[in-house]
Each structure stands twice: as C-alpha cells, then as structure tokens.
C-alpha positions in Angstrom: -20.9 -60.3 7.5 -17.7 -60.7 5.0 -14.8 -62.4 6.2 -11.6 -60.8 4.3 -8.6 -62.4 3.7 -5.1 -61.0 2.3 -5.3 -60.5 -1.1 -8.8 -60.1 -1.4 -9.6 -56.5 -3.2 -10.4 -53.9 -0.3 -14.0 -52.7 0.0 -14.2 -49.5 -1.5 -15.8 -46.7 0.6 -16.4 -42.8 1.1 -16.3 -41.4 4.4 -16.2 -37.7 6.3 -13.6 -36.9 7.9 -13.3 -34.6 11.2 -14.0 -31.6 8.7 -16.5 -32.9 6.8 -14.5 -33.7 3.5 -15.2 -37.2 1.8 -12.4 -39.6 1.9 -12.7 -42.5 -0.4 -10.4 -45.8 -0.7 -10.5 -45.6 -4.4 -9.0 -42.0 -4.1 -5.9 -43.1 -2.2 -4.7 -45.6 -4.9 -1.1 -45.6 -5.6 -0.6 -45.0 -1.7 -0.8 -48.1 1.2 -3.4 -47.6 3.6 -3.5 -48.5 7.1 -7.3 -48.6 7.9 -8.2 -49.0 11.3 -11.3 -49.5 13.0 -11.5 -48.4 17.0 -14.5 -48.2 19.6 -14.4 -44.6 20.4 -12.9 -41.1 20.4 -10.9 -40.5 23.7 -10.7 -43.4 25.4 -8.2 -44.8 27.2 -7.4 -47.9 24.6 -8.1 -45.7 21.5 -6.0 -43.1 22.7 -3.0 -45.6 23.2 -3.6 -46.6 19.7 -4.1 -43.6 18.5 -1.0 -41.9 19.6 1.1 -45.0 18.8 0.3 -44.2 15.2 0.8 -40.4 15.7 4.4 -41.4 17.1 5.0 -43.7 14.6 3.9 -41.4 11.4 6.9 -40.2 10.1 8.1 -44.0 9.3 4.5 -44.7 8.3 4.6 -41.9 5.5 8.4 -43.1 4.5 6.6 -46.3 3.7 4.2 -44.8 1.2 1.3 -45.1 3.3 -1.5 -42.9 4.9 -3.7 -43.7 8.2 -6.8 -43.2 8.3 -9.1 -44.3 11.7 -12.9 -45.0 11.7 -15.1 -45.2 14.2 -18.9 -44.7 14.9 -18.2 -41.4 16.6 -19.6 -37.7 14.7 -17.3 -35.2 13.2 -17.5 -33.1 16.3 -16.2 -35.9 18.4 -13.5 -36.6 16.0 -12.4 -33.0 16.0 -11.8 -32.9 19.5 -9.7 -36.1 19.9 -7.3 -34.7 16.9 -6.8 -31.5 18.8 -6.2 -32.9 21.8 -3.4 -35.5 21.3 -2.1 -33.9 17.8 -3.2 -36.8 15.9 -1.4 -35.9 12.5 -4.1 -38.3 10.4 -7.3 -38.5 9.3 -10.7 -39.8 11.2 -13.3 -40.8 9.6 -17.3 -41.0 10.6 -18.9 -44.5 10.2 -22.0 -43.0 12.3 -24.3 -45.7 10.4 -22.0 -48.7 10.7 -21.7 -49.8 6.9 -18.0 -49.8 6.3 -17.7 -51.3 9.7 -20.2 -53.9 8.1 -18.2 -54.5 4.9 -15.3 -54.9 6.5 -16.5 -57.3 9.0 -15.5 -55.2 12.1 -19.2 -54.2 13.3 -20.5 -56.6 16.1 -22.8 -59.1 15.1 -26.5 -58.6 16.0 -25.6 -55.2 17.8 -24.1 -53.9 14.1 -27.3 -54.4 12.2 -28.9 -51.4 14.6 -27.4 -48.0 14.1 -28.1 -46.8 17.7 -26.6 -49.8 19.2 -23.8 -49.8 16.9 -22.8 -46.3 17.3 -22.8 -47.4 21.4 -20.8 -50.3 20.9 -18.5 -49.2 18.5 -16.4 -51.5 15.8 -14.4 -54.3 17.1 -10.6 -53.1 17.1 -9.1 -54.0 14.0 -6.7 -52.8 11.5 -6.0 -53.6 7.5 -3.5 -52.4 5.8 -4.2 -52.0 2.6 -1.7 -52.0 -0.7 -1.1 -49.5 -3.2 -3.5 -51.6 -5.9 -6.6 -51.5 -3.6 -5.9 -55.0 -2.1 -5.4 -56.4 1.6 -1.9 -56.5 2.7 -2.3 -57.4 6.2 -5.2 -58.1 8.7 -5.0 -57.3 12.2 -7.7 -59.2 14.3 -6.1 -59.0 17.7 -4.9 -55.6 18.5 -2.6 -55.0 21.5 -2.7 -51.2 21.6 0.5 -50.6 23.2 2.8 -52.6 20.5 0.2 -52.3 17.4 2.0 -49.4 15.4 5.2 -51.2 15.3 3.1 -54.3 14.1 1.5 -52.4 11.4 4.8 -50.9 10.4 6.4 -54.0 10.0 3.5 -55.1 8.1 4.1 -51.9 5.5 8.2 -52.0 5.1 8.2 -56.0 5.2 10.5 -55.6 7.9 
C-alpha cells in the first residue's frame, strides 16, 4: 500500500456517485477537493463526520473546494444516507476498494479481499487536494466532532 505525503500528486480515480454518475478527480482540477474516506453510511461516527461537513459547506465552497465522501457502500445506501441527513455533497462508491488501496486507507490484508473490505470499510482518513491535483493536507487520525473545522483550516490556510 502506498504511503502518500503532502506534495505528492493525488492518485486519480473515477467512481460512481450515489446516482451512478461518474466522478473523476481529474475532472475537478481547478478546485480544491476534500476527499474523505469513512467506514459505513448511517453509523454514529460517520454521521457526525458527514454532518460536520454539511454544516460547514458554505465555508468550504467559499474556499473554492468540493467535498467527496468515499466508502465501500453502494449507491442505494449512499442515496438513503444523503437524503436522511440532507448532505449537500456527493458520496462515492468504492465497492471493490481500488481507490481505498490507492490512497492507503484500506486495512492491510482485509483490504485485499473485496468482500471483507466491504464489511470493514476503509480507515477514516481525509485528504485535501489542491487545485493542481497535489496533496495539500492529510488527516490520518480523524476526530469526527472537530474534523470539519480542521479541514476548513487546511483549505484556507488559517
């Protein structure tokens, strides 16, 4: 599994969102991207984290950024989660764990077996990607209650 560092080029990907529309990192060049990996839709910690981003979305957008959540959950689960909590950002399905592995967030060994990876989900980790596609900040240890504020500080440099 790769060990990404601030300054590295972010691994490109294309994943379906909750409606099945493909989202690619390359297609978001020119904007900052908050790419956050989380274990499972509609679980306590993941809900707190997602709602933190929801509540900060206007500040995130003012910083010229978009938020993308990634888990191994499928599109139907993402649709339900987005609707239930009025999430204003896209949730991407990485059911086979390819993007999780590219970003080093899949659990070692478990991440190599797609069925187990779906059950375990990715480790909770966030990457802030600058407008040119390079890693601006990495959050390997996420505290869901304050995470959105930490990410916003990385986006704005404050």
